[in-house]
N, C-alpha and C positions, 0 to 999 in steps of 0.2 A: 504492501500500502504503501508507502511512505516515497520507494522510487518513482511513486506514478505522480508526485505531490510537485507544483512548481516553484515552492518554494516553504519552506517553515516556520510559525510566530509562533516564539518559548523568549519565556526567560533566558536563556541561554544556560537552561541546570543541564541533569542528565540528560537528557534527548537528543539537546546539542551535537554530541558527540556524534549518535547513532543516526544521526537525521545527516551531517552532513557527510558521513560514511557510504552515505548511499546514494553523497553527490547531488545532497539537493541547496538548492542555498537559503539561507536565514534572516528573518528579519527578528532583532531581538531588543526586548525591553528588559534591561539586567530591573532585579531587585535589592541584589547584594551585590555587597567588594569582586565573591569568585564569580559571581555571574559575567559580574561587570569584563574581572579578567578572564574570561572565553569569550566576551564578548567580541574583546578587545583586536584579541586573538582572529577569530573571525577574519575581523575587518580587515584587518592586517595581510590575509589570503584573499581576498578580495573576494574572499564567497559569500559576502552576507553586509545588510547594515543594520547600526548600534542609534538606537531610538535614545534618550535622552529623557531621565524622567524630568524634564522641566519642554517638555513637546508640548505643539498644537496639537489640538487634529488635524490642523492644514499641514505641517509639517510628520503627523503620522503619514498622510494621504501622502504629502511628495512621495517619502523615504517608501511606499509602498509602491508606486506609480515608478519610481527609479529601477528599484528592485526587478520586477516585472518588462520594465520596459528596457533596461543594457543583458542583452547576453552573454558579457563580462560574469557576470558573478555569477550564473548558471556554470558559465566555462569554465568556472578555478570552483566550484565547488565539484564536479566532475573528477576534473584533474586532481582534486584534491585526493578524493575517490581511487579515482589509479593508482595514487601512492600507496593505501592500504587496501588493497583488493580481501584480504583472510579478518580486515578487523571485524571485531565485534563486539556491540557493548558488554557480552559473558563473558569475551578475551580479556578484552580490558579489567573489567575487575578479578577475572584472577590472575594476573600480573602483578598486579597492585597489595594482592593477600602476597601474593608467591616474594616479593620484593619486604613488604613487611614484614610477614616470617623468617625471611633469612638475615634481617638484622635481627630480629628478636636472639636465631638463635647464635651470635657470635657474641665476643665478647660486650659489653656495655659503655662508652662512652667512660665513665670511668675506670671498668676495667683495663681497657688502651692504658688509660695516664698512668697507671699506677704501673705499663710492663712497660713501657716507656721510658718512666722516667729514670733519674738516672739515682745510686743505690749506692 
């Protein structure tokens, strides 16, 4: 269903990465700082438009018209998807959890200091 969409409207939260990986350009209304950072990155990729909290209805309409009228955003989203053909949100979560477990299995920051400290 997502791959058939012309655009995805969101807060640039968790679904943003999955829909971008499906090659769908983004219209983003971030509501918190993490979402804002995600939205900035999507804008840097030229795969979406960020709408600021101070935007007027006219601004939103202009952003929507720009996103749908400029094919470069869809092309950038599709190029991003082509770079990561095996991405799934589930694989992303699996990798994050694996990295956390790897960090936790190693010596703690305090143990490393003790190992590296001169005697």
